[in-house]
N, C-alpha and C positions, 0 to 999 in steps of 0.2 A: 504494500500500500504506500503510495507516494504521499508526501506532505501536501496538504490542501490549505489554501488561504481562504478563510471565512470572512465575508464582509457582511456586517449587520444590514438587515433589510431597512429601507427607508420607512419612516413612520408615515401614516396616513392621517388625514384630518379627523377631528373629533367635533362633536356638537353638544351643547347643553341648552335646555330651555328653562326659563325662570318666570315666575309670576310674582307680582308685587302684592304683599299683604298690607292692608290699609290701616290696621289698628294695632296689631300685636307686635311684640318685640321679636326680631328675627336673628338667629345665630349665623355668623359667618357671611354676612351680606356685603362686606366691604368690597370684594372684587366686582360685584355685580351692581351695586347701587343700593340706596336705602330701601329696605323692605323686600328686596327681591330674594326669593327662595323657591322651594318646591311645592308649597301648600299655601292656600289662602281661602278666606271666606268672604262673601259679599251678599248684598241684597239684589234681588231681581231689579233690573233697570240700571244698575251701577255699571260704570266703565271699569274694565279690568285690564291693567297694563301687563304686557308680556315682553320678554326679552329673549332673543336667540343669539348664542355666542358660538362662533365657529373658529377653528384653528386651521393652519396650513401645514402641508407635509414638510419634512426636513429637506427633501430634494426639490422644493419649489423653484429654486434657481435653474434647474435643468429643463424646465418647461418653456416653450416658446409661446404657448397660449394655455389658458387654464379656465375651464368651465367650473362654475360654483353655484349650487342651487340649494336653498333651504326648503325642504318639503314639510310644511307645517299642517297639522290637522287639528281642528277645533271640534269638540263634541257638540251635540245638538243643542245643548243648553247655552251655547255662546254663539254670537253672530257678529258679522262685520258687514259694512256696506260693500257693494260691488266694486266701487272705486275706493280703495283702501289708502289711508294716509299712513305712512311709515317713515322711519329714518334709518339710514345705514351709516355706520362709522367704522373706519379701519384704525386700529391702534398698533403702532410700531414703537416699542419702547415707551417713552413718555409722550410721543406725538400722536394726536388723534386727528384724523382727517374725515370730513364729511364726504361720504361716497354714495349718497342716496341716488344721485343722477346715474350712477353706473348699474343700478339694480332696477328691475321691473317686478311688479306683483301681479299675479294672476289668481283670482278668487273663483273657486268652483264649488257650487252647492251640490251635494251628493244626494242620492235618493234615500239614503238611510238617515238623513237629517244632519249629518256632519258637514263640515266645510273644510275644503283643502285650500291652502294658500302656497303658491310657489314664489319665493323671492329669489330671482335669478340674475346672475351676472354672466354674460356670454364669455367674457374673457377678463379675468382679474389682472392679467398682464398689462392691460391698458391703464391701470391705476399705478401711478408712480410711487415708489418708495416702499412697496410691500416686500416683506422678506418672509422666510420660513417662521420667524418668530412673531409675525403679525397675527392679530385676531380681527374677525369681522363680527360686528354686533348689529342686529336688526331690532328695532323697537316699534311696537304697534299696540293698539288697544282693541278689545272686543267688548260687547255688551252682554251681560248675563240676562237671558231672556226667559219668557214664561215656560219654555220647554225644559228648563233646568231641573235636574234630579234633586229632590229634597233629601238631605242626609246621604247615607251610603247607597250606592257605590260612588256617589259624587259625580263630578264633571271633569274627567281626565282629558288632557291635551298632550300631543306629542310632536316631535320633529325628528327628521333625519336629513343628512346631507347626501347629495349626489355630486360627484367631483371628477375631474379628469384624473386618469389613473395610469397613464403610460406616457412618459416623457420622450420616448423614442420617436424617431421620424415615422410618420404614418400611423402613430398610435393616438392621435388627437381625439378620435371618436370614442375611445374606450373609457368607460365610466366605472367608478366604484361607489359604494354606499356605506354609510356608517350605521351602527346600531341606533335605535330610537332612544330618545330621552323624554321623560314624561313629567308633567306637573299636574296638579289637581285643584279644583275650586269647589267649595261647599256652600250651601245655603240651607236655611232651617225654617221650621213651621211653628207658629204659636197657636195652640188650641186653648181657648178660654171658655170656661163654663160658669154661668151665672146661677147662684143658688140662694136659698133662704138662709139668713144669718142664724136663725134659731133651729133650723132643721136642714142641715147641709145635704141631706138626701133628696130634698125637694128642689128641682130645677125650675128656673124662671125664664119664661119666654118674653120677647118684645122689649128687652133692655137694649138701649142704643149707646154705642161708644164711638169715640174717635181715638185712633192710635197715633202717637206722635213721638218724635225724638227731638232733642235740642242740639242744634249745630251752631257753634259760635254765638250762643245766646239767643238764637232764633228757633222757634218751634217749626218743625217740618212735619206736616200731617200726611199720613199714608193714604194713597189712592189705590183702591183694591177692586179687582174685577174677578168675579167667580171664585172668590177665596184666595186669589193670588195677588201679591203686590205688583203694581205696574209702575209706581213712581212716588214722588213726594211733592207736596205743595206747601208754600208758606202762607197761602190764603186759606184760613180755616173754613171759609164758606164752601171751598171745593173739596174738603176732606170727605172721605167715604164714611157713611154711617154704618157701623158694624152692628148687626141686629142678632140677638140671641134667638135660636130656634126653639122648637117645642122641647128639645132636650137641654135647653139652656146654653147650647154651644155655638160659638162662632170661631172661624179659623182665618189666619193670615199666613200664607205660605210665601217663602222667598225672602226671609229676613237674615241679615248678618247677625253675628253675635254682638252684643252691646246693650245699652240701657235705653229703655222705651217707657212710655207712659200711656195708660188707658184713662181717658176722660169720659165719664158717663154723662151723656147729654139728655137721656130720658130713662127714667126708672120704670119698672113694671108697675101696672096699676095696683095701688094699695101699698106701695113701698116708697121709702124715702130715697131721694137722689143722693149719691155719694158726695160728701162734702168736698173731697179733694181727689185729684187724679191718683191712680195706683201706679207705683213704680215697679217696673219689671226689668230684671237684669238677666239676660241670656248669656251663658258662658259656654264656649266650645273649646275643648282641649285639642289642639292640632299640633302636628309635628312641623314646627316652623324652623327648618334648617336646610342644609344643602345635600343631605344624604338620605332622602326618602327612599324606602325600599321598592316603591312602585305598587305596593298593595294598599288599596283604599282604607282598609280597616286599621292600618298602621299610621295613616295620616289623620284620621279622626278617631280619637280614643275615648272621649267622654263629652257629655252634653248635660247641662243643668239650667234651672231657672230659679231665681229668688224673687218672691213677690213681697214688696214692701220690706219690712224688717224680719220677715219669717226666715226659717232655715231654707237652704237651697234644696230643691227637689230634682232628683235625677231624671234626665230625659231619655229618649230612645234614639241612639245613634243610627240604627238601621233605618228607621223611618225619618230621622231628622227632626223629631217633634219634641216640644216641651209643653207642659200643661199647667195652666194657671186656673185657680178657682177664685171667683170674686163674689163676696157676700153682700146681700141687701137686707136691711131690716124692715119689717112691716111697720106700718104706721102712717101718719100724715103730718106734715109740717105745715103749721098755719101760715098762710101767706101774709106778708107785711105790705100794707098799702103804701107806706112811706109818706113823706111830706108832712105838712103841718097838722093833718088830721089826727094821726096817732099821737103826736106831741101834745095836742090839746087834751086828749083823753088822759094822758099821763099827768098833766098839770092839774086837771080837774080832780082826778083821783087823789092826788097828794093834798090838794086844798081841802077836800072833804074829810080826809083822814086827820089832817091838822085841826080842822074845825071841831071834829068830834072829840079830839083829845083835849082841846081848850074847854069845850063845854063840860066835859067830865070833871076836869080839875075845878072849874068854877062852881059846879054843883056840890062838890065835896067841901069846898071852903064855906059855902053858904050853910050847909048842914052843920058844920062845926060851930059857926057863930050862933046859930039858933039854939044849940045845946049849951 
């Protein structure tokens, strides 16, 4: 056996996909930007930012032309416009160059409800300054829509690269592909049941509520269609009235984890209206880091809700639901007519009581003198 010289094979490109979490703390997000990781949760109607990061092969300098395509797929719960807005940037060392003009995007809606997006550059070699150490980053956003899966298995999304794979003459058309990389987006459902305060087994129909959250000091009211959130409005007059059914239940699907408030606007007949909104804190435990296993159940591990100052109640991660019970007490609150009318009644009553007291004291003194 003769001596053989072994030369290491050139590396091929790799790709990662990241999604930005909007509220939770994220581990190891520095290389990708604030909040970018493998897992996030949002409300239906929210804009969800994504990021695709691709590398180049060690033998990039050997190519005379180099095709490079990000093949991205969104699940049915996320949608983008047919004309997609995106940015592309090339980073070489500390130098970042905008290369958006070198890429095109092609959006294709598939019959299974998913959406594929191809971000393609016909020839990276036309971009000056790229080396084997360069990275290419695509940023774009999608909208969480009414088709989003509530809870598990969530709304997964993935990407892979197609790239030139033969630097030899005549090999320009040969392509290679990378393994896929996935991220996942979750959303949740609030199930609220209206009950009698003295008998919680008795459900109450026809109670009306508004659901809102506070953003920068402003109340944002939920707009709901067929039990699913469609958006938010700062105009309370446009808020959806959530009405309890015969089983006392009303639902709002498509909520992010966070703090919300239920304001009762109409109590069931014979019951007092709640004096103040009810605070609801929905908490989802998600794996917010850079090394998600790719299994949905490892990304969402717990779900709970806290109603007012009560203890947290465990939710159902499989269904993505949390349940709240709101009590109403029977009785009637006498209405106040307000204005000077009620004030006069109070004044007259006080004067009558004072007069009666003076008369009683005077009679006692007169009786004492007679004796």
